[in-house]
Steps between C-alpha positions, in 0.01 A plus 500: 500500500677360795638791698667482849620865501491631857483153647758366747606136492699275730660216312661210689687196380737623227804278495638536150386580139317165480282573804124528427514799742741670257248459225228647710708795622580584136136508391404707805769745419397508139142588608623790700509369856753620752695203648631377823724207440616259768794260519594210734799622706803285541819535706715597209254730322540318170131448456424866574748625237380253237133599534597870529688487175214314326222735606691818448332575156160490681620787727324364818416767757581257779735207518471316823598172674217252567547174677147402596637287793626821653198683647706816585622516141149471359381773737781728396423441130141616543610797712730604217225470249269710724769772542568513123145469352251519789301222326530177309284402199647170377671207683669225285574184701752280325652311798544121536760266644530142609810286581598318192493164687130557569414535124595145410467151637203375704267787609434312828865545587471880508650632828306713738747777478497477110122512489493795735765689304320453167162614631655799688689647209275397213160538651494685831712784354196605295287536808784680668562755220127552427437570870765767498412643161125545563563800730679674216232415237286796594362543149443122448759289334603176327693213644634232257683183578652216296383138529529193289299194377681288767266663754196313363655193326786274583816592321820288516778653706274775639383331823488744790502796274158382358363509859638849541342615167162348600519698821601812311197480276257471799682801649401682183136423555494582870692819454269603211201447724647706784660780299229554241311736741804732470488466120827294514499218241700183538575255222747238401662410167571135432781516250621219283846360559778752428875455549573714805743475792218366712376240247855370455463334840212292358630176357406454129404858437617478135283187454204695646554782257536264196185322615298827508645596158374173360163488668373851579245638251741771402776245455755704707563617853466861604751778555567725795362795292173326446461441879601853552230624261231309700644639826481858367142436389411379852673801644310743292137630509430294186457203746296693755243220529745216539594364846562174670595335174776279379572592131686236295765633270630171375416480126183319592679197643285474818193438283634184359409148630755298291 
């Protein structure tokens, strides 16, 4: 039985009730984990209140701002976790961003600033958060990130985000090699296309979903709950021998040639 009772989990990247991170947080809570939920702060506080209201049923022990481009904020977040729990068992990394203009058109027209921004938020942030989390994972731990097929194959209207996901997947492998000596496992979930706030920036997302529904072995796309179930498995002792892996939760679509 999957049981996370007594485990502490940091979940990043919840934007609304369509977020994959929301599906993951629900399944971790269901399994008994104690949660720290983060939000991306904005000047008017609207995003904070929206996420706070959404996650209230999960009764998170901590609710903290997290802008990974603000080093002081990241440091303060982990200090708050240390003060509250003294340790961390699970890190869920669901962070990605690219300028919309860099997701379409000719890839060779990607700006230097746009390239750097996408790699910083979508890829480097895993290195950044893992580096801070490892000191708190004194009993070992599990780090899980989200990736997509566009990191290994060309996907229309994905462009620079595909490069960011490719880098993210290599981060998983290098971090797994480093942190395994501390019994910290690092894995990625490559989810099928799901309608989320982030995916809405990808042109033709509905066409992508319909294509998967038509061609995937299961003849459907996946849900946030299904991705959440896999994340909970990777966070638990049931996956104690799994690290450095990219697990596809996409109704089998990645296995198809045509």
